[in-house]
C-alpha positions in Angstrom: 13.2 -37.2 -19.3 16.8 -36.1 -19.8 15.5 -33.8 -22.2 13.1 -32.8 -20.0 14.8 -31.7 -17.2 17.5 -30.1 -19.3 14.6 -27.7 -20.6 13.4 -27.1 -16.8 17.2 -26.4 -16.2 17.5 -23.7 -19.2 14.2 -21.9 -18.0 15.1 -21.7 -14.6 18.8 -20.3 -15.6 16.9 -17.9 -18.0 14.6 -16.7 -15.5 17.5 -16.2 -13.0 19.1 -14.3 -15.7 15.9 -12.1 -16.1 15.0 -11.7 -12.5 18.9 -10.1 -11.7 18.8 -7.9 -14.8 15.4 -6.7 -13.6 15.2 -3.0 -13.8 14.9 -1.0 -10.2 11.7 -1.2 -8.1 9.2 1.4 -9.8 6.6 3.5 -7.9 4.3 0.9 -6.4 1.2 3.4 -5.4 -1.7 2.2 -3.7 -5.3 2.9 -3.1 -7.6 1.2 -0.5 -11.1 2.0 -0.5 -13.8 1.9 2.1 -17.3 1.4 1.5 -20.4 1.1 3.0 -22.6 -2.0 2.7 -24.4 -0.4 -0.2 -21.2 -0.1 -2.4 -20.7 3.8 -2.1 -17.0 5.0 -1.1 -17.0 6.4 2.7 -13.1 6.7 2.6 -10.0 6.4 0.6 -6.5 6.2 1.7 -3.6 6.3 -0.6 0.1 5.6 -0.7 2.0 7.9 -3.0 5.7 5.7 -3.2 7.4 8.6 -4.9 6.8 11.2 -2.3 6.3 8.2 0.6 3.2 9.9 1.8 0.2 8.4 3.1 -3.2 10.1 2.9 -7.0 9.6 4.1 -10.0 11.1 3.0 -13.5 11.0 4.5 -16.3 11.5 2.0 -18.8 11.4 4.7 -19.5 15.0 6.5 -18.4 15.1 10.3 -17.5 11.1 9.8 -13.7 10.9 10.9 -11.6 8.3 8.7 -8.3 6.9 9.9 -5.3 5.3 7.9 -2.9 3.1 10.0 0.4 2.1 8.4 3.1 -0.7 9.5 6.3 -1.9 7.7 6.0 -5.5 7.9 9.6 -6.2 6.9 11.0 -3.6 9.5 9.4 -3.6 12.8 11.5 -1.2 14.1 10.0 1.6 12.0 7.2 3.4 13.9 3.7 2.9 13.0 2.0 5.6 10.8 -1.6 7.2 11.3 -3.4 10.1 9.5 -7.1 10.9 10.3 -9.5 13.2 8.3 -12.8 14.3 9.3 -14.4 14.3 6.2 -14.9 18.5 6.6 -13.3 19.5 3.9 -12.7 18.3 0.2 -8.7 18.1 0.7 -7.2 14.7 1.7 -5.2 14.8 5.3 -1.6 13.5 4.4 1.6 12.9 6.2 4.7 14.6 5.4 7.3 12.5 3.2 7.9 9.6 5.7 11.4 8.4 4.2 10.3 4.8 4.0 13.2 2.2 2.9 12.2 1.1 -0.9 10.8 -2.6 -1.2 9.2 -3.2 2.1 6.0 -4.9 2.5 3.5 -2.6 4.2 0.0 -2.9 6.0 -2.6 -0.5 5.9 -5.9 -0.5 7.3 -8.6 2.5 6.8 -11.5 2.7 8.7 -14.2 4.8 10.8 -16.3 3.8 13.5 -18.4 1.3 12.0 -16.3 -0.4 9.0 -12.8 -1.0 8.1 -10.8 -2.5 5.3 -7.1 -3.4 4.6 -4.5 -3.9 2.1 -0.6 -5.0 1.9 1.5 -3.2 -0.7 5.3 -2.7 -0.9 7.1 0.9 -0.4 
């Protein structure tokens, strides 16, 4: 039993060391895809972590898709919204949002009928 406890202590110490010497956070891009009941993609939202840019694109002409993002770890940061009407093949994107690194973000993408969401780190 003492040997097992000592081994667990060594593993915990090694894990602590590995975590404390971990490399800085890497870009954490995120894609949230909205599908209709038949499985066809009807909208897509993306987070580009290296540029702090939120984009949305509706794949249904004339059908507006909206993405809304808020930081879960920083409620003082304003909620961000962007919409795309499906009238062009280019996604609608925010400018650089200058979001703090390593904050949990919640985003929801939807249109008039459906929505889906995801959580990711900035």
